[in-house]
N, C-alpha and C positions, 0 to 999 in steps of 0.2 A: 509648836517647837520641842523639841526634847531636847534638855540639858542632864549632865550628869549630878547628882546628887546623895548625899548620906543616908542611909539607915543604918548600918552597922560600923561601916567606914567612910572613909573622905568620899569616895566616889562610885560606892557598890549601885549606887542604885540609880533612876531615871526619871525625869519631873518631865510633866508640857506643861508651855504656858502659850497665852493667848493676848493680846491687845488689839480693840475695838475702836478706832476711832471714831469720834463725830462730832456733829457740828455746836456750834455755840449754844450757851444756856445762857437765858433771860439773869435768873437767880440764881446762882451758886448755893449760896443757904439752905436756900429753900428746896432745891433738889439734892443737897446731901441728906437735909432732915427726912425727905421722901424714901432714899436707897436705905439708910439707916434704918427709918423702920419697918420696910422689906425685909432686908437682912433679918432683922432681930426677929420677925415673924417667924423665918424660917430657920431659927434655932444658930443665926451665927452672932458671935463674939465681937462687938466691936471692940476695935484695938483703937489706935491712934487719928486724929484728925486735923490736919494741919489744918491752919487756917489761911495760910499763905507757902505756896511753892517754892518763893525767893526766884534769883536771878531772871530770865527772860521767859518765865513763866507765873502767869498770874491764874488763881483758882485755889478752891480747898483740894483737899484728899483725904478719903476716907479707907479706912483699911478695916476691913473685917476676915475672922476665918468662919471655916465652917467646921459643926462637928471631927469632922472626919479631914482638917486641917486643909481644905482647899482654902487659900488666898484669895480676897477681891481687894482690889483699890479699884476705887471712882473717885476721878477729877473731872469737876467740872468747871467751866470757864466762861466768862463773857465770848472768848477768841473761838474754841474748840473746846474737846471733850474724851474725855476716854477711859473705857472702862480694863482694867489687868486682871487676868484672870490665873494663877499659879496652881498646879494642883496640886497633890499630896506626892512626897518621895513614894517610890514603891519598885522593889526587887522581881518584878512579875519579867520574865525573857520578852514579853510580847512591847515593852516599852522602848525596850533597843530597837524594835526594827523599825527603817525607816519608811516615814509616810510620808504620800502622794495627794 
């Protein structure tokens, strides 16, 4: 999914994001630690780790950012899991083209 973002002005760029849904995770804290180690080994900076998502969603959320500002959110829980990836904001005109 492409959406507007700002490089020099409020909505002059575009970024892509994608969420991949998965199944339940038996041990969410252990899964977060494994993902944290994996991302750190690839040079990602680990951001916030939320130990509860609140509301109707239980689980942990790990936020990490690549050196090129790619954001990864990993959320495992005993009910479901997902990984969301948000790309860097770019001024590349190709990012404005509709994809299939």
